mmCIF file as gemmi writes it, N, C-alpha and C atoms, coordinates in Angstrom:
data_model
loop_
_atom_site.group_PDB
_atom_site.id
_atom_site.type_symbol
_atom_site.label_atom_id
_atom_site.label_alt_id
_atom_site.label_comp_id
_atom_site.label_asym_id
_atom_site.label_entity_id
_atom_site.label_seq_id
_atom_site.pdbx_PDB_ins_code
_atom_site.Cartn_x
_atom_site.Cartn_y
_atom_site.Cartn_z
_atom_site.occupancy
_atom_site.B_iso_or_equiv
_atom_site.pdbx_formal_charge
_atom_site.auth_seq_id
_atom_site.auth_asym_id
_atom_site.pdbx_PDB_model_num
ATOM 1 N N . MET Axp A 1 ? -22.983 -80.653 37.825 1 0 ? 1 A 1
ATOM 2 C CA . MET Axp A 1 ? -22.26 -80.838 39.062 1 0 ? 1 A 1
ATOM 3 C C . MET Axp A 1 ? -20.833 -81.292 38.778 1 0 ? 1 A 1
ATOM 4 N N . MET Axp A 2 ? -19.931 -80.956 39.661 1 0 ? 2 A 1
ATOM 5 C CA . MET Axp A 2 ? -18.55 -81.38 39.523 1 0 ? 2 A 1
ATOM 6 C C . MET Axp A 2 ? -18.358 -82.748 40.152 1 0 ? 2 A 1
ATOM 7 N N . GLU Axp A 3 ? -17.433 -83.505 39.606 1 0 ? 3 A 1
ATOM 8 C CA . GLU Axp A 3 ? -17.11 -84.791 40.19 1 0 ? 3 A 1
ATOM 9 C C . GLU Axp A 3 ? -16.193 -84.577 41.374 1 0 ? 3 A 1
ATOM 10 N N . CYS Axp A 4 ? -16.285 -85.431 42.357 1 0 ? 4 A 1
ATOM 11 C CA . CYS Axp A 4 ? -15.458 -85.339 43.557 1 0 ? 4 A 1
ATOM 12 C C . CYS Axp A 4 ? -14.084 -85.955 43.36 1 0 ? 4 A 1
ATOM 13 N N . THR Axp A 5 ? -13.813 -86.507 42.188 1 0 ? 5 A 1
ATOM 14 C CA . THR Axp A 5 ? -12.538 -87.171 41.962 1 0 ? 5 A 1
ATOM 15 C C . THR Axp A 5 ? -11.427 -86.194 41.623 1 0 ? 5 A 1
ATOM 16 N N . SER Axp A 6 ? -11.736 -84.94 41.314 1 0 ? 6 A 1
ATOM 17 C CA . SER Axp A 6 ? -10.704 -83.989 40.95 1 0 ? 6 A 1
ATOM 18 C C . SER Axp A 6 ? -10.061 -83.396 42.195 1 0 ? 6 A 1
ATOM 19 N N . MET Axp A 7 ? -8.839 -82.885 42.018 1 0 ? 7 A 1
ATOM 20 C CA . MET Axp A 7 ? -8.098 -82.304 43.124 1 0 ? 7 A 1
ATOM 21 C C . MET Axp A 7 ? -8.642 -80.922 43.447 1 0 ? 7 A 1
ATOM 22 N N . SER Axp A 8 ? -8.366 -80.463 44.659 1 0 ? 8 A 1
ATOM 23 C CA . SER Axp A 8 ? -8.896 -79.171 45.082 1 0 ? 8 A 1
ATOM 24 C C . SER Axp A 8 ? -8.349 -78.03 44.231 1 0 ? 8 A 1
ATOM 25 N N . SER Axp A 9 ? -7.084 -78.123 43.8 1 0 ? 9 A 1
ATOM 26 C CA . SER Axp A 9 ? -6.534 -77.063 42.959 1 0 ? 9 A 1
ATOM 27 C C . SER Axp A 9 ? -7.249 -77.003 41.615 1 0 ? 9 A 1
ATOM 28 N N . GLU Axp A 10 ? -7.661 -78.17 41.107 1 0 ? 10 A 1
ATOM 29 C CA . GLU Axp A 10 ? -8.399 -78.173 39.855 1 0 ? 10 A 1
ATOM 30 C C . GLU Axp A 10 ? -9.766 -77.535 40.038 1 0 ? 10 A 1
ATOM 31 N N . ILE Axp A 11 ? -10.392 -77.804 41.174 1 0 ? 11 A 1
ATOM 32 C CA . ILE Axp A 11 ? -11.701 -77.203 41.454 1 0 ? 11 A 1
ATOM 33 C C . ILE Axp A 11 ? -11.565 -75.69 41.54 1 0 ? 11 A 1
ATOM 34 N N . LYS Axp A 12 ? -10.526 -75.225 42.242 1 0 ? 12 A 1
ATOM 35 C CA . LYS Axp A 12 ? -10.308 -73.788 42.359 1 0 ? 12 A 1
ATOM 36 C C . LYS Axp A 12 ? -10.079 -73.175 40.987 1 0 ? 12 A 1
ATOM 37 N N . PHE Axp A 13 ? -9.295 -73.861 40.154 1 0 ? 13 A 1
ATOM 38 C CA . PHE Axp A 13 ? -9.02 -73.342 38.825 1 0 ? 13 A 1
ATOM 39 C C . PHE Axp A 13 ? -10.297 -73.283 38.002 1 0 ? 13 A 1
ATOM 40 N N . GLU Axp A 14 ? -11.124 -74.333 38.085 1 0 ? 14 A 1
ATOM 41 C CA . GLU Axp A 14 ? -12.376 -74.348 37.334 1 0 ? 14 A 1
ATOM 42 C C . GLU Axp A 14 ? -13.311 -73.246 37.816 1 0 ? 14 A 1
ATOM 43 N N . ASN Axp A 15 ? -13.399 -73.057 39.139 1 0 ? 15 A 1
ATOM 44 C CA . ASN Axp A 15 ? -14.248 -71.998 39.678 1 0 ? 15 A 1
ATOM 45 C C . ASN Axp A 15 ? -13.747 -70.631 39.238 1 0 ? 15 A 1
ATOM 46 N N . HIS Axp A 16 ? -12.427 -70.465 39.249 1 0 ? 16 A 1
ATOM 47 C CA . HIS Axp A 16 ? -11.848 -69.193 38.825 1 0 ? 16 A 1
ATOM 48 C C . HIS Axp A 16 ? -12.141 -68.946 37.346 1 0 ? 16 A 1
ATOM 49 N N . SER Axp A 17 ? -12.033 -69.977 36.543 1 0 ? 17 A 1
ATOM 50 C CA . SER Axp A 17 ? -12.311 -69.85 35.112 1 0 ? 17 A 1
ATOM 51 C C . SER Axp A 17 ? -13.767 -69.467 34.87 1 0 ? 17 A 1
ATOM 52 N N . LEU Axp A 18 ? -14.661 -70.066 35.643 1 0 ? 18 A 1
ATOM 53 C CA . LEU Axp A 18 ? -16.08 -69.746 35.485 1 0 ? 18 A 1
ATOM 54 C C . LEU Axp A 18 ? -16.35 -68.293 35.855 1 0 ? 18 A 1
ATOM 55 N N . LEU Axp A 19 ? -15.699 -67.823 36.917 1 0 ? 19 A 1
ATOM 56 C CA . LEU Axp A 19 ? -15.89 -66.426 37.323 1 0 ? 19 A 1
ATOM 57 C C . LEU Axp A 19 ? -15.366 -65.482 36.246 1 0 ? 19 A 1
ATOM 58 N N . GLU Axp A 20 ? -14.217 -65.822 35.662 1 0 ? 20 A 1
ATOM 59 C CA . GLU Axp A 20 ? -13.655 -64.974 34.615 1 0 ? 20 A 1
ATOM 60 C C . GLU Axp A 20 ? -14.558 -64.936 33.386 1 0 ? 20 A 1
ATOM 61 N N . GLU Axp A 21 ? -15.167 -66.065 33.05 1 0 ? 21 A 1
ATOM 62 C CA . GLU Axp A 21 ? -16.058 -66.099 31.89 1 0 ? 21 A 1
ATOM 63 C C . GLU Axp A 21 ? -17.297 -65.251 32.131 1 0 ? 21 A 1
ATOM 64 N N . LYS Axp A 22 ? -17.782 -65.221 33.374 1 0 ? 22 A 1
ATOM 65 C CA . LYS Axp A 22 ? -18.969 -64.432 33.686 1 0 ? 22 A 1
ATOM 66 C C . LYS Axp A 22 ? -18.679 -62.94 33.561 1 0 ? 22 A 1
ATOM 67 N N . LYS Axp A 23 ? -17.458 -62.533 33.935 1 0 ? 23 A 1
ATOM 68 C CA . LYS Axp A 23 ? -17.103 -61.114 33.839 1 0 ? 23 A 1
ATOM 69 C C . LYS Axp A 23 ? -17.08 -60.685 32.375 1 0 ? 23 A 1
ATOM 70 N N . GLY Axp A 24 ? -16.404 -61.44 31.545 1 0 ? 24 A 1
ATOM 71 C CA . GLY Axp A 24 ? -16.408 -61.265 30.103 1 0 ? 24 A 1
ATOM 72 C C . GLY Axp A 24 ? -16.092 -59.879 29.576 1 0 ? 24 A 1
ATOM 73 N N . ALA Axp A 25 ? -16.8 -58.847 30.009 1 0 ? 25 A 1
ATOM 74 C CA . ALA Axp A 25 ? -16.655 -57.505 29.452 1 0 ? 25 A 1
ATOM 75 C C . ALA Axp A 25 ? -15.268 -56.93 29.735 1 0 ? 25 A 1
ATOM 76 N N . ASN Axp A 26 ? -14.658 -57.273 30.851 1 0 ? 26 A 1
ATOM 77 C CA . ASN Axp A 26 ? -13.353 -56.723 31.218 1 0 ? 26 A 1
ATOM 78 C C . ASN Axp A 26 ? -12.198 -57.614 30.773 1 0 ? 26 A 1
ATOM 79 N N . LYS Axp A 27 ? -12.456 -58.539 29.892 1 0 ? 27 A 1
ATOM 80 C CA . LYS Axp A 27 ? -11.42 -59.474 29.478 1 0 ? 27 A 1
ATOM 81 C C . LYS Axp A 27 ? -10.27 -58.72 28.811 1 0 ? 27 A 1
ATOM 82 N N . GLY Axp A 28 ? -9.062 -58.95 29.303 1 0 ? 28 A 1
ATOM 83 C CA . GLY Axp A 28 ? -7.898 -58.294 28.732 1 0 ? 28 A 1
ATOM 84 C C . GLY Axp A 28 ? -7.59 -56.937 29.338 1 0 ? 28 A 1
ATOM 85 N N . ARG Axp A 29 ? -8.399 -56.489 30.276 1 0 ? 29 A 1
ATOM 86 C CA . ARG Axp A 29 ? -8.162 -55.185 30.887 1 0 ? 29 A 1
ATOM 87 C C . ARG Axp A 29 ? -7.932 -55.361 32.376 1 0 ? 29 A 1
ATOM 88 N N . VAL Axp A 30 ? -7.103 -54.499 32.934 1 0 ? 30 A 1
ATOM 89 C CA . VAL Axp A 30 ? -6.814 -54.535 34.36 1 0 ? 30 A 1
ATOM 90 C C . VAL Axp A 30 ? -7.143 -53.163 34.934 1 0 ? 30 A 1
ATOM 91 N N . LYS Axp A 31 ? -7.866 -53.183 36.029 1 0 ? 31 A 1
ATOM 92 C CA . LYS Axp A 31 ? -8.224 -51.918 36.653 1 0 ? 31 A 1
ATOM 93 C C . LYS Axp A 31 ? -7.073 -51.423 37.516 1 0 ? 31 A 1
ATOM 94 N N . LEU Axp A 32 ? -6.867 -50.122 37.513 1 0 ? 32 A 1
ATOM 95 C CA . LEU Axp A 32 ? -5.794 -49.514 38.289 1 0 ? 32 A 1
ATOM 96 C C . LEU Axp A 32 ? -6.019 -49.737 39.777 1 0 ? 32 A 1
ATOM 97 N N . THR Axp A 33 ? -7.266 -49.667 40.228 1 0 ? 33 A 1
ATOM 98 C CA . THR Axp A 33 ? -7.543 -49.864 41.65 1 0 ? 33 A 1
ATOM 99 C C . THR Axp A 33 ? -7.188 -51.278 42.091 1 0 ? 33 A 1
ATOM 100 N N . ASP Axp A 34 ? -7.387 -52.264 41.204 1 0 ? 34 A 1
ATOM 101 C CA . ASP Axp A 34 ? -7.001 -53.635 41.524 1 0 ? 34 A 1
ATOM 102 C C . ASP Axp A 34 ? -5.487 -53.751 41.688 1 0 ? 34 A 1
ATOM 103 N N . LEU Axp A 35 ? -4.762 -53.1 40.8 1 0 ? 35 A 1
ATOM 104 C CA . LEU Axp A 35 ? -3.305 -53.142 40.891 1 0 ? 35 A 1
ATOM 105 C C . LEU Axp A 35 ? -2.807 -52.472 42.16 1 0 ? 35 A 1
ATOM 106 N N . VAL Axp A 36 ? -3.403 -51.339 42.512 1 0 ? 36 A 1
ATOM 107 C CA . VAL Axp A 36 ? -2.996 -50.623 43.717 1 0 ? 36 A 1
ATOM 108 C C . VAL Axp A 36 ? -3.301 -51.445 44.959 1 0 ? 36 A 1
ATOM 109 N N . SER Axp A 37 ? -4.459 -52.101 44.996 1 0 ? 37 A 1
ATOM 110 C CA . SER Axp A 37 ? -4.796 -52.919 46.153 1 0 ? 37 A 1
ATOM 111 C C . SER Axp A 37 ? -3.86 -54.118 46.262 1 0 ? 37 A 1
ATOM 112 N N . ARG Axp A 38 ? -3.493 -54.724 45.132 1 0 ? 38 A 1
ATOM 113 C CA . ARG Axp A 38 ? -2.525 -55.834 45.165 1 0 ? 38 A 1
ATOM 114 C C . ARG Axp A 38 ? -1.171 -55.362 45.669 1 0 ? 38 A 1
ATOM 115 N N . LEU Axp A 39 ? -0.759 -54.17 45.234 1 0 ? 39 A 1
ATOM 116 C CA . LEU Axp A 39 ? 0.512 -53.609 45.673 1 0 ? 39 A 1
ATOM 117 C C . LEU Axp A 39 ? 0.501 -53.378 47.179 1 0 ? 39 A 1
ATOM 118 N N . ASN Axp A 40 ? -0.589 -52.827 47.701 1 0 ? 40 A 1
ATOM 119 C CA . ASN Axp A 40 ? -0.695 -52.587 49.137 1 0 ? 40 A 1
ATOM 120 C C . ASN Axp A 40 ? -0.675 -53.888 49.926 1 0 ? 40 A 1
ATOM 121 N N . GLN Axp A 41 ? -1.358 -54.916 49.433 1 0 ? 41 A 1
ATOM 122 C CA . GLN Axp A 41 ? -1.344 -56.21 50.107 1 0 ? 41 A 1
ATOM 123 C C . GLN Axp A 41 ? 0.058 -56.805 50.118 1 0 ? 41 A 1
ATOM 124 N N . GLU Axp A 42 ? 0.762 -56.677 49.022 1 0 ? 42 A 1
ATOM 125 C CA . GLU Axp A 42 ? 2.126 -57.198 48.948 1 0 ? 42 A 1
ATOM 126 C C . GLU Axp A 42 ? 3.046 -56.449 49.91 1 0 ? 42 A 1
ATOM 127 N N . LYS Axp A 43 ? 2.874 -55.139 50.021 1 0 ? 43 A 1
ATOM 128 C CA . LYS Axp A 43 ? 3.671 -54.349 50.966 1 0 ? 43 A 1
ATOM 129 C C . LYS Axp A 43 ? 3.41 -54.792 52.401 1 0 ? 43 A 1
ATOM 130 N N . LYS Axp A 44 ? 2.138 -55.052 52.727 1 0 ? 44 A 1
ATOM 131 C CA . LYS Axp A 44 ? 1.8 -55.502 54.078 1 0 ? 44 A 1
ATOM 132 C C . LYS Axp A 44 ? 2.444 -56.845 54.376 1 0 ? 44 A 1
ATOM 133 N N . ARG Axp A 45 ? 2.375 -57.777 53.421 1 0 ? 45 A 1
ATOM 134 C CA . ARG Axp A 45 ? 2.985 -59.093 53.611 1 0 ? 45 A 1
ATOM 135 C C . ARG Axp A 45 ? 4.495 -58.968 53.819 1 0 ? 45 A 1
ATOM 136 N N . GLU Axp A 46 ? 5.132 -58.13 53.007 1 0 ? 46 A 1
ATOM 137 C CA . GLU Axp A 46 ? 6.573 -57.957 53.111 1 0 ? 46 A 1
ATOM 138 C C . GLU Axp A 46 ? 6.947 -57.311 54.44 1 0 ? 46 A 1
ATOM 139 N N . ARG Axp A 47 ? 6.18 -56.32 54.87 1 0 ? 47 A 1
ATOM 140 C CA . ARG Axp A 47 ? 6.446 -55.654 56.144 1 0 ? 47 A 1
ATOM 141 C C . ARG Axp A 47 ? 6.303 -56.642 57.298 1 0 ? 47 A 1
ATOM 142 N N . ASN Axp A 48 ? 5.245 -57.468 57.268 1 0 ? 48 A 1
ATOM 143 C CA . ASN Axp A 48 ? 5.041 -58.445 58.332 1 0 ? 48 A 1
ATOM 144 C C . ASN Axp A 48 ? 6.163 -59.482 58.366 1 0 ? 48 A 1
ATOM 145 N N . SER Axp A 49 ? 6.623 -59.913 57.213 1 0 ? 49 A 1
ATOM 146 C CA . SER Axp A 49 ? 7.716 -60.892 57.198 1 0 ? 49 A 1
ATOM 147 C C . SER Axp A 49 ? 9.016 -60.253 57.679 1 0 ? 49 A 1
ATOM 148 N N . ASN Axp A 50 ? 9.234 -58.984 57.358 1 0 ? 50 A 1
ATOM 149 C CA . ASN Axp A 50 ? 10.427 -58.284 57.844 1 0 ? 50 A 1
ATOM 150 C C . ASN Axp A 50 ? 10.39 -58.132 59.356 1 0 ? 50 A 1
ATOM 151 N N . ILE Axp A 51 ? 9.221 -57.834 59.905 1 0 ? 51 A 1
ATOM 152 C CA . ILE Axp A 51 ? 9.082 -57.703 61.359 1 0 ? 51 A 1
ATOM 153 C C . ILE Axp A 51 ? 9.361 -59.034 62.035 1 0 ? 51 A 1
ATOM 154 N N . ALA Axp A 52 ? 8.813 -60.116 61.485 1 0 ? 52 A 1
ATOM 155 C CA . ALA Axp A 52 ? 9.033 -61.442 62.066 1 0 ? 52 A 1
ATOM 156 C C . ALA Axp A 52 ? 10.511 -61.828 62.006 1 0 ? 52 A 1
ATOM 157 N N . LEU Axp A 53 ? 11.163 -61.549 60.899 1 0 ? 53 A 1
ATOM 158 C CA . LEU Axp A 53 ? 12.578 -61.867 60.749 1 0 ? 53 A 1
ATOM 159 C C . LEU Axp A 53 ? 13.419 -61.05 61.722 1 0 ? 53 A 1
ATOM 160 N N . SER Axp A 54 ? 13.102 -59.781 61.882 1 0 ? 54 A 1
ATOM 161 C CA . SER Axp A 54 ? 13.821 -58.924 62.816 1 0 ? 54 A 1
ATOM 162 C C . SER Axp A 54 ? 13.647 -59.407 64.253 1 0 ? 54 A 1
ATOM 163 N N . ALA Axp A 55 ? 12.436 -59.776 64.611 1 0 ? 55 A 1
ATOM 164 C CA . ALA Axp A 55 ? 12.183 -60.281 65.962 1 0 ? 55 A 1
ATOM 165 C C . ALA Axp A 55 ? 12.959 -61.563 66.22 1 0 ? 55 A 1
ATOM 166 N N . ALA Axp A 56 ? 13.021 -62.441 65.231 1 0 ? 56 A 1
ATOM 167 C CA . ALA Axp A 56 ? 13.775 -63.681 65.389 1 0 ? 56 A 1
ATOM 168 C C . ALA Axp A 56 ? 15.268 -63.4 65.548 1 0 ? 56 A 1
ATOM 169 N N . ALA Axp A 57 ? 15.79 -62.464 64.784 1 0 ? 57 A 1
ATOM 170 C CA . ALA Axp A 57 ? 17.213 -62.129 64.87 1 0 ? 57 A 1
ATOM 171 C C . ALA Axp A 57 ? 17.547 -61.508 66.223 1 0 ? 57 A 1
ATOM 172 N N . ILE Axp A 58 ? 16.709 -60.606 66.698 1 0 ? 58 A 1
ATOM 173 C CA . ILE Axp A 58 ? 16.935 -59.969 67.993 1 0 ? 58 A 1
ATOM 174 C C . ILE Axp A 58 ? 16.858 -60.998 69.117 1 0 ? 58 A 1
ATOM 175 N N . SER Axp A 59 ? 15.908 -61.909 69.01 1 0 ? 59 A 1
ATOM 176 C CA . SER Axp A 59 ? 15.777 -62.968 70.02 1 0 ? 59 A 1
ATOM 177 C C . SER Axp A 59 ? 17.011 -63.857 70.032 1 0 ? 59 A 1
ATOM 178 N N . ALA Axp A 60 ? 17.505 -64.217 68.867 1 0 ? 60 A 1
ATOM 179 C CA . ALA Axp A 60 ? 18.697 -65.065 68.78 1 0 ? 60 A 1
ATOM 180 C C . ALA Axp A 60 ? 19.905 -64.36 69.387 1 0 ? 60 A 1
ATOM 181 N N . ILE Axp A 61 ? 20.053 -63.076 69.115 1 0 ? 61 A 1
ATOM 182 C CA . ILE Axp A 61 ? 21.168 -62.306 69.678 1 0 ? 61 A 1
ATOM 183 C C . ILE Axp A 61 ? 21.045 -62.223 71.194 1 0 ? 61 A 1
ATOM 184 N N . ALA Axp A 62 ? 19.832 -62.005 71.692 1 0 ? 62 A 1
ATOM 185 C CA . ALA Axp A 62 ? 19.61 -61.923 73.139 1 0 ? 62 A 1
ATOM 186 C C . ALA Axp A 62 ? 19.93 -63.25 73.813 1 0 ? 62 A 1
ATOM 187 N N . VAL Axp A 63 ? 19.477 -64.351 73.229 1 0 ? 63 A 1
ATOM 188 C CA . VAL Axp A 63 ? 19.755 -65.672 73.809 1 0 ? 63 A 1
ATOM 189 C C . VAL Axp A 63 ? 21.254 -65.949 73.787 1 0 ? 63 A 1
ATOM 190 N N . PHE Axp A 64 ? 21.908 -65.628 72.707 1 0 ? 64 A 1
ATOM 191 C CA . PHE Axp A 64 ? 23.355 -65.832 72.604 1 0 ? 64 A 1
ATOM 192 C C . PHE Axp A 64 ? 24.092 -64.995 73.649 1 0 ? 64 A 1
ATOM 193 N N . GLY Axp A 65 ? 23.651 -63.76 73.844 1 0 ? 65 A 1
ATOM 194 C CA . GLY Axp A 65 ? 24.258 -62.89 74.855 1 0 ? 65 A 1
ATOM 195 C C . GLY Axp A 65 ? 24.069 -63.428 76.265 1 0 ? 65 A 1
ATOM 196 N N . ILE Axp A 66 ? 22.897 -63.93 76.564 1 0 ? 66 A 1
ATOM 197 C CA . ILE Axp A 66 ? 22.625 -64.502 77.883 1 0 ? 66 A 1
ATOM 198 C C . ILE Axp A 66 ? 23.493 -65.736 78.119 1 0 ? 66 A 1
ATOM 199 N N . ILE Axp A 67 ? 23.63 -66.569 77.098 1 0 ? 67 A 1
ATOM 200 C CA . ILE Axp A 67 ? 24.458 -67.766 77.233 1 0 ? 67 A 1
ATOM 201 C C . ILE Axp A 67 ? 25.926 -67.386 77.458 1 0 ? 67 A 1
ATOM 202 N N . LEU Axp A 68 ? 26.409 -66.37 76.777 1 0 ? 68 A 1
ATOM 203 C CA . LEU Axp A 68 ? 27.789 -65.937 76.953 1 0 ? 68 A 1
ATOM 204 C C . LEU Axp A 68 ? 28.05 -65.338 78.334 1 0 ? 68 A 1
ATOM 205 N N . SER Axp A 69 ? 27.028 -64.707 78.888 1 0 ? 69 A 1
ATOM 206 C CA . SER Axp A 69 ? 27.221 -64.056 80.184 1 0 ? 69 A 1
ATOM 207 C C . SER Axp A 69 ? 27.198 -65.034 81.344 1 0 ? 69 A 1
ATOM 208 N N . ILE Axp A 70 ? 26.753 -66.244 81.111 1 0 ? 70 A 1
ATOM 209 C CA . ILE Axp A 70 ? 26.694 -67.24 82.207 1 0 ? 70 A 1
ATOM 210 C C . ILE Axp A 70 ? 28.027 -67.902 82.405 1 0 ? 70 A 1
């Protein structure tokens, strides 16, 4: 059993290490499908952040325009 005195990041690291040791056979190799899925996830994150930034900029311009027109 793990002690409760360790930090959550240490627990995550230990759990991750245990999972990697269990895989064992693929040590040192990276699957192409894993890389492609990571790339797609990164593209989605970047697209979502770009949309949020664009919406914030448009909102700021609209508010500034309304204030100027008053």
